[in-house]
N, C-alpha and C positions, 0 to 999 in steps of 0.2 A: 883626237876629238872624234874623227870618223869611226875609229875602232870602238870607242865608247858607245857611240850611238848604235853601232851594229850590235854590240852586246845587249843593249837595252831592248832593241827590236827582237833579238833572238829570245830573250827572256819573256817578252810579251807574247810571242807566238807560242812558246812552250806553255805559258799559263792558259792561253786560250784553248790549246789542244787538250790540256789536263781538265779544264772546266767542261769542255765538250764531252770528254769521256765520262765524267761524273753525271752530266745531264743524260747522256745515252744510257748509262747504267741505271739511273733513277727511272727513266722511262721504261726500260726493260723490266725492272722490278715491279713497277705499277702494272704493266701489261701482264706480267706473270701472275701477279696477285689477283687481278681481275679474272684472268683465265682460270686460275686455281679455284677461286671462289665459285665461278660458274660450274666448273667440273664437280666441285664438292656438293653444290646445291643440287645438281642433276643426280649425282650419285646418292646423296642423302634422300632425295625424293624417291629414288628407285628402291633404296633400302627400307624406308619406312612403309612403303607400299608392298614390300615383299611379304608373302605369307609366312615366311620363316620368322619374321620379327613382330608380327602382329599378335596382340593378346586376344585370344578367342576362348570359347568354352573348352576346347581341347587343350589349351595351354594351361588352364587352371585345374589343379588336382587337389581335392578336398580331403581333410581328415576331420571327422569320420567320413569314409567313402560313401556311405549310405545315409540319407536323411532319416531322422526319427519317424516312426510310423504316423505320428499325429500331423506331420507336415506333408500335404498332398501336392502342393505346387512345387515347381522347379525353382528353387531359390537362386541358383547361379544364373539361369536363363533370365529370370526377372531382373536381377541386378544389372546384367550386361545390357538388357533392353532399355531399362529405365534411366540408367546413368550415361549411356552412350560412351562408356569408357573405352570400348574397342576402337573408337574413331579418334580418340584424343590421347591415347597412351600406347607406347610401343616398348618392346624389350630393349630398344636403343636408348631409352631415357635413363637418367641416373637411377641406380638401384633404390636409393632412399626415396625418391619421388614415386617410383613404382609401388614400393611397399606402402607408403602413406596413402596414396590414391586408392589402392585396393582396400586398405583398412577402412577408410572413410566411406567408400562405396558400399561395402558389405554390411557395415554396422548401421547403415541407414535402413536396412531391411528389417521389418518388424519381427521376423522369426530368428534373427541373429542377435544374441546377447552380447557377444564379444568375439573379435578376431584375435586369437591368441598369438599367431605368428604368420608372417609371410616370408617364404624363403625362395630365392631364385637359385635353383639347384642345377641348372644346365640349360643348354640351348632349347628354347621352346617349351620350358617346363617351369611352372611356378606352383609351389606347394603352400596351401593355406589351411591353417588349423583354426576351426571355429567352435564356439560353444553356442548351441541353439537354446532358444527359450522353450519352456514347456508349460502347457496349461495346467494350473493347479486348482483352479476354481472358476466359477462364472459369477459375474456381477449381474444381479437382477435389477434392471432399469425399467421403470414404468414409462410408457409412452401414452399419448392421448387415447389411443385405441387398444393398445395391447401392452405386453411386457416383452422385453428382450433379454436374452441371456448372453452376456458378452464375456468371452474367455479372457482370463488374466493369468499372468505368471506370478512367481513368488515375490516379485518386486513391484507388483501392481501395475504392470505394463499391459495395456490393452492389446490383445492378439487378434489376428484375422479371424472373424467369426464365421466365414463361409466355408471353412475346411473341415470343421467338426460337425458331425451329424447331431440331430436333436437328441438321439439316444445317448450319444457320447457326452453331450452337455449335461444330460439328466443325471449322470453318474458322478459328476464333479460336485464338490462342495459349492453351495449356493450362498452368496453374500447378498443379504437383503438391505433394504432401506437406503440404496445408493441412488442419487439423483443425477449427478453430472456424468458426462461421458467424454473422455479425451479422444483425440484422433487415434486411429490404429497405429501402434508403434510408440505411442507416448504413454507416460505413466500418469496415474491419478495423483494429483497434488494433495488430496485429502488424506490426512494421517489416519482417519478412520478406515479408509480403504487399504492403506499400506499395512496397517496392523492386521486387518482381516486376511489379507493375502499371505502374510507371514504365518499366521495361525493355521490357515488351510494347508500351507505347504508342510508345516511341521506335523500336522495331524494325519497326513496322507497314509502312513502305515497302518493306522487303526480306524480310518474313516468308515470303511465298509463293514469291518468286523463289529464296530459299535453301533451300526445302523444310524449313522449321523446324517442329517439333511442340510441344515442351514446354519450360517453364522450371522448373528444379528448384532451389529455395532450399536453402542449407546448413541443417543441423539446428541447429547452434550458431554463434554469432557469432565472428568473429575480433577480436582486440584489438591495436591498435597505439598504444602509449602511452595517451592518454586517448580514442582514437577506437575505437568499437565498431561493427562493421558485419557484415552477412551477405554471403556470396558466392553466385554463381549459375552454374549450368551450363545450357546450351541444347542440346537434342537434336534432331537432324535425322531425316527419314524414312529416311535410309540408315544410321542408327545412330551417326553422328558426334557426339561430345560436344564442344561449344565451351565451353572454360573462360573464362568472361567476367570473373569477379571481382565487384567491388561494382557495385551499380546506380547509374545516374546520379542525382546528388544525395546519394548516401550514401557516396561513395568517400573513403578515407583520404587524407591529404596524400601526394603523390608518385605515386599510382597514375595510370595513363594515363586520359585523358579518354574519354568515350563516342565522340567523333568519331574519335579515334586508333584505338580498338579496332575501330570499324566500318570504317575505312579498311583495316586489316590483313586482316579477313576478306573484305572486298570485293575487295581486290587478289588474294588467293589464289583466290577464286571466279572472277574474270575470267581468271586464268591457267590454272587446272586444271579448271574445269567444276563440275558440281553436287555436292550433298551427299546425293543421293537414290539412289545406286547402291551395290552391294556393294563397289565399288572405292573408295568414299569413305574418307578417313582415319579412324583410330580416334578421334583427338582433335585439336583445334586450340586452342592456348592463345594468347589475344590480350591477356592482362593487361598485360604490360610490353613484349613484343615478340612476334613470330610464331614459335610452336613447333608443328610439325606431326608427329604420330605416325602413321606409315603403318598401314594396315589389317593386322592380324595375319593370317598365312597360315592358310588353312583346313587343318584336319587331319581325317583320317578317325577317327571314334570306333569303339569296339569293335563297335557294332551297325551300322556302315556309314553312319551319319549324319555330316554335316560339322559340325564345331564350330569355334569361333574359339579 
């Protein structure tokens, strides 16, 4: 009986010692975990504040390396300043997060049309390929006291207007009868403006050669069955009105293509000369075929001035 009690007591002492060892081990693990966490937090804080892992202007390398000549501001510096991304993002963050944050930040800039790629190519180097917006026309917007010429790209996005000189704006196609104005970096929602911007972009190769000045959208759309579209007239410096019809990408079924219309006006130009003189025709209609209205004869007005 005494021996049995002694065995029970021995087992109890063994169980207590075993439990105590597990308790001690658990406490040690907790202490080690807390210590490790504090060490990591301290180390992580040191790493993210290290210049080696910060994203700065020197970290980001752009393709193309030089901005287009019509952009006079420093796009990279403006994005880093306005987004504060240098204080909220480091090279220690997950690559997918770095790429997406940089895409979002730079595509907010009005001069950037698209970020094509973001590549983390090595310690302290991120390569970014971008496509910049280019002014293809100006929208003439009337104000209470004056008129403004607002640069736009081929997608009818309003561009910063304080970087182009008045002379540079005067050489761009002018889109008239536009009333609203979006914020810089945003697109016109008006399909009249969208079509005009597309037309200006496509006509850039011949704009100066043909002495063209303005693109005038129709006030109201035309409707052919279920197709709703605006039409456009183009005015030359000699006063000729080119009746173009719908803009490329907006044409109704059956209307001549942009290429066909351009071939008609180019053929007339090559045969007859420029559109910048008083002898230029009154109008040229290229919508379905070539129709030319000769310049109206000048008549003497009652006060001796010549009128058309």
